[in-house]
C-alpha positions in Angstrom: 57.2 -34.8 25.6 54.9 -31.8 25.8 53.9 -29.8 22.7 55.6 -26.7 24.3 59.0 -28.6 24.6 58.8 -29.5 20.9 58.0 -25.9 20.0 60.9 -24.7 21.8 63.3 -27.1 20.2 65.7 -25.6 17.8 65.0 -27.0 14.4 68.6 -26.5 13.3 69.7 -28.9 16.1 67.3 -31.6 15.0 68.5 -31.1 11.4 72.1 -31.4 12.7 71.4 -34.5 15.0 69.8 -36.4 12.0 72.3 -35.3 9.3 69.4 -33.5 7.5 67.3 -36.7 7.1 63.6 -36.7 7.9 63.0 -40.5 7.7 64.6 -43.6 9.1 66.1 -46.2 6.8 64.3 -48.9 8.8 60.6 -48.2 8.5 59.8 -51.2 10.6 60.7 -49.4 13.9 57.6 -48.5 15.8 57.2 -47.0 19.3 57.1 -50.3 21.1 60.1 -51.9 19.4 62.6 -52.8 21.9 66.2 -51.8 21.4 69.2 -53.5 23.0 72.9 -52.3 22.8 75.3 -54.7 21.1 78.3 -52.3 21.6 79.7 -49.8 24.0 80.0 -46.1 23.2 83.3 -45.0 21.8 85.2 -41.7 22.2 84.1 -39.1 19.6 80.8 -40.8 19.0 77.8 -38.3 18.5 76.4 -37.8 22.2 72.8 -38.9 21.2 74.3 -42.3 19.9 76.3 -42.7 23.0 73.5 -42.0 25.3 71.3 -44.5 23.4 73.9 -47.3 23.7 74.2 -46.7 27.5 70.5 -46.5 27.9 69.9 -49.7 26.0 72.0 -52.0 28.0 68.7 -53.4 29.1 65.8 -53.6 26.5 64.4 -50.1 26.0 61.5 -49.1 23.7 61.9 -46.4 21.1 59.3 -44.3 22.8 61.2 -44.5 26.2 64.4 -43.5 24.4 62.5 -40.6 23.0 61.3 -39.5 26.3 64.7 -39.9 27.9 66.5 -37.9 25.1 63.7 -35.3 25.0 63.7 -35.7 21.2 60.8 -36.5 18.8 60.2 -40.2 18.1 60.7 -39.5 14.4 64.3 -38.1 15.3 65.0 -41.2 17.5 63.9 -43.6 14.9 66.5 -42.1 12.4 69.2 -42.4 15.2 68.3 -45.9 16.1 68.3 -46.9 12.4 71.8 -45.6 12.1 72.9 -47.7 15.0 71.1 -50.8 13.7 72.9 -50.4 10.2 76.2 -50.1 12.1 75.4 -53.3 14.1 75.8 -51.4 17.4 72.2 -52.2 18.5 69.6 -55.0 17.9 65.8 -54.5 17.6 63.2 -56.8 19.0 60.0 -56.0 17.1 56.8 -56.7 19.0 55.7 -59.3 16.5 59.0 -61.3 16.8 59.1 -64.3 19.0 55.3 -64.7 19.3 54.1 -68.2 19.0 51.1 -68.7 16.8 48.1 -68.7 19.2 46.4 -72.0 19.3 42.7 -72.2 19.7 41.4 -74.2 22.7 39.8 -77.6 22.1 36.1 -77.4 21.2 35.2 -79.9 23.8 36.9 -77.9 26.5 35.0 -74.7 25.4 31.8 -76.7 25.5 32.5 -77.7 29.1 33.2 -74.1 30.0 30.0 -73.0 28.4 28.1 -75.6 30.3 29.8 -74.6 33.6 28.8 -71.0 32.9 25.2 -71.8 32.2 25.1 -73.8 35.5 26.1 -70.6 37.5 
């Protein structure tokens, strides 16, 4: 999002969209956290929530949601946090699901080093 677009954004609208909040309840959401819908939009739901639920049928990062909605990341974090609290989305944090990296065997590394020296 360009700086100009943010400058032109109506602050009253952002205040209304977030219910006057300036911080998300879940402070673990970062820009690369993947969000996946766990529910469908319902009639009467705030339009931003409905768009997030439709957009996140496939895993979508917080920054991609921000770009698509043309809202600041801080506002999107608040909206996604609300949906997380309501159980309507799931978050896949970047550190989740990573196996602990195992170091290669020392003998293997020595063979690689010898091979590199022979080049």
